[in-house]
C-alpha positions in Angstrom: -8.4 29.5 26.9 -11.7 29.5 25.1 -9.9 29.7 21.8 -7.7 26.8 22.7 -10.7 24.8 23.9 -12.5 25.6 20.7 -9.5 24.5 18.6 -9.2 21.2 20.4 -12.9 20.6 20.0 -12.6 21.3 16.3 -9.8 18.8 16.1 -11.8 16.2 18.0 -14.8 16.7 15.6 -12.4 16.2 12.7 -11.0 13.0 14.0 -14.1 11.3 15.4 -16.7 12.6 13.0 -15.0 14.3 10.0 -12.6 11.5 9.0 -15.2 8.7 9.3 -17.7 10.7 7.3 -15.1 11.4 4.7 -14.1 7.8 4.5 -17.7 6.7 4.2 -18.7 9.1 1.4 -15.5 9.5 -0.5 -13.6 6.3 0.3 -16.5 3.8 0.6 -14.9 1.4 -1.8 -11.8 1.3 0.5 -13.9 0.6 3.6 -16.1 -2.0 2.0 -13.0 -3.8 0.8 -12.2 -5.0 4.3 -15.2 -7.2 5.0 -13.4 -10.5 5.0 -10.0 -12.0 5.6 -9.6 -12.4 1.8 -10.1 -8.7 1.2 -7.5 -7.7 3.8 -5.1 -10.4 2.5 -5.4 -9.2 -1.1 -4.8 -5.6 0.0 -1.7 -6.4 2.0 -0.2 -8.7 -0.6 -0.1 -5.7 -3.0 2.8 -4.3 -0.9 4.9 -7.4 -0.8 8.0 -6.8 1.4 6.4 -3.6 2.9 3.3 -5.5 3.9 4.4 -5.8 7.5 4.7 -2.0 7.9 1.5 -1.5 6.0 -0.3 -3.9 8.3 1.0 -2.1 11.4 -0.2 1.2 9.9 -3.7 -0.2 9.2 -3.9 -1.6 12.7 -3.0 1.8 14.2 -5.7 3.5 12.1 -8.2 0.8 13.1 -7.6 1.5 16.8 -7.6 5.3 16.5 -10.6 5.7 14.2 -12.5 2.5 15.0 -14.3 2.5 11.7 -13.0 -0.9 10.5 -13.4 -3.9 12.7 -10.1 -5.5 14.0 -10.9 -9.2 13.4 -10.3 -9.3 9.7 -6.9 -7.7 10.2 -5.9 -10.2 12.9 -7.1 -13.1 10.7 -5.2 -11.8 7.8 -2.0 -11.3 9.8 -2.1 -15.0 10.8 -2.9 -16.0 7.2 0.0 -14.0 5.7 2.7 -13.9 8.4 1.9 -17.1 10.3 1.1 -17.1 14.0 4.0 -15.6 15.9 4.9 -12.9 13.5 1.3 -12.1 12.9 0.7 -11.7 16.6 3.8 -9.5 17.1 2.7 -7.2 14.2 -0.9 -7.1 15.5 0.1 -6.3 19.1 2.6 -3.7 17.9 0.1 -1.9 15.8 -2.5 -2.1 18.7 0.0 -0.7 21.2 0.9 2.2 18.9 -2.8 2.9 18.2 -3.7 2.7 21.9 -0.8 5.2 22.7 -2.2 7.6 20.2 -5.7 7.5 21.6 -4.5 7.9 25.2 -2.3 11.0 24.6 -4.7 12.5 22.0 -7.4 12.4 24.6 -5.1 14.1 27.1 -4.1 16.7 24.5 -7.7 17.5 23.6 -8.7 17.9 27.3 -11.9 17.5 29.2 -13.6 20.6 27.7 -13.5 19.2 24.2 -14.8 15.8 25.4 -17.5 17.4 27.5 -18.7 19.4 24.6 -19.1 16.3 22.5 -20.4 13.7 24.9 -21.9 15.8 27.8 -20.2 16.7 31.1 -22.3 14.6 33.5 -21.8 11.4 31.5 -18.0 11.9 31.2 -17.5 12.9 34.8 -19.3 9.8 36.0 -17.1 7.6 33.9 -14.0 9.3 35.0 -14.9 8.9 38.7 -15.2 5.1 38.1 -11.8 5.1 36.4 -10.3 7.1 39.2 -11.5 4.6 41.8 -9.3 1.7 43.3 -11.1 -0.6 40.9 -9.9 1.2 37.8 -7.2 -1.2 36.9 -9.5 -4.2 37.3 -12.2 -2.4 35.2 -9.7 -1.7 32.5 -8.4 -5.2 32.4 -11.8 -6.8 32.3 -13.1 -4.4 29.6 -10.2 -5.5 27.3 -10.3 -9.2 28.4 -14.0 -10.0 27.9 -14.8 -10.7 24.2 -17.4 -8.7 22.4 -17.0 -5.5 24.3 -16.0 -2.4 22.3 -12.3 -1.8 23.2 -10.9 1.0 21.0 -12.9 3.9 22.5 -11.7 3.0 26.0 -8.3 4.7 25.4 -10.0 8.1 25.0 -11.8 7.7 28.3 -8.8 6.5 30.2 -6.8 9.4 28.8 -9.0 11.8 30.8 -8.7 9.9 34.0 -5.8 9.7 36.6 -4.8 6.3 35.3 -1.1 6.4 34.3 -0.2 5.4 30.7 2.2 2.5 31.3 -0.1 0.4 33.6 -3.0 1.1 31.2 -1.0 0.0 28.2 0.2 -3.2 29.9 -3.3 -4.1 31.1 -5.0 -3.3 27.8 -2.5 -5.4 25.8 -2.6 -8.2 28.3 -6.4 -8.2 28.2 -6.5 -8.1 24.4 -3.9 -10.8 23.9 -6.0 -14.0 24.4 -8.7 -13.1 21.9 -6.1 -11.6 19.5 -3.9 -14.7 19.6 -6.8 -17.0 19.0 -7.9 -14.9 16.0 -4.4 -14.8 14.5 -4.1 -18.6 15.1 -7.3 -19.1 13.1 -5.9 -17.2 10.2 -2.7 -19.3 10.4 -4.7 -22.5 10.4 -6.8 -21.3 7.4 -3.5 -20.8 5.5 -2.4 -24.3 6.3 -5.8 -25.8 5.5 -6.3 -27.0 9.0 -10.0 -26.6 9.0 -10.5 -29.1 11.9 -8.3 -26.9 14.1 -10.3 -23.8 13.0 -13.6 -25.5 14.0 -12.2 -26.6 17.4 -10.7 -23.2 18.2 -13.8 -21.4 17.1 -15.9 -23.6 19.5 -13.4 -22.8 22.3 -13.8 -19.0 21.6 -17.6 -19.3 21.7 -17.5 -21.2 24.9 -15.1 -18.7 26.5 -17.3 -15.8 25.4 -20.3 -17.4 27.0 -18.4 -18.3 30.2 -17.0 -14.7 30.4 -20.5 -13.3 30.2 -22.1 -15.7 32.7 -19.3 -15.6 35.3 -18.3 -11.9 34.9 -19.6 -10.9 38.3 -17.9 -13.8 40.1 -14.6 -13.1 38.3 -14.9 -9.4 39.3 -15.4 -10.3 43.0 -12.4 -12.7 43.0 -10.2 -10.1 41.3 -11.3 -7.5 43.8 -10.4 -9.7 46.7 -6.9 -10.4 45.2 -6.4 -6.7 44.5 -7.3 -5.7 48.1 -4.9 -8.3 49.6 -2.2 -7.1 47.2 
């Protein structure tokens, strides 16, 4: 068992630390090439007809490794593929990436995660996820803009939360911000800068309201959840 735990820990180190370190020191030009929507668009256009599959692949990598921010990819998908196709490709890649992180965490097991992050911290987090509020917590974490979302899949994978509810809630929570970002990319392609400004203002207002009213929203959801 110790050998298996050590092998899983080595794999975890490779994925979480080794690959990002390799990308930073040996593929820095590749990483630095995704700082704007134009950079991502130029990269995808190199692949022409295969750009959709390439985009899904990049979205999966972004979720699993979490080195490259998601926003430039979502903007680029709207710019290149228009709104609906861009959203479908984005949510598909995100769903696949989320699936990988969830089952990868379960495969690695608690021992490997404890060794990397500390047992007390992880146990506390798992206890919260195993509570009756777990689904509400997951949904809000993915819904509220600005919170780091991709590492959540690894934590949920160690809890008692089942995969299908987690996937549905995470994708539902991600969708509003993702759709707005893809829509901005689509508007940029059409030269609708007035729409971009209006939508950007809406996003900022929603972010502020989400932060200010987060406790009230949590209480309302709790009441609805208890009645259900």
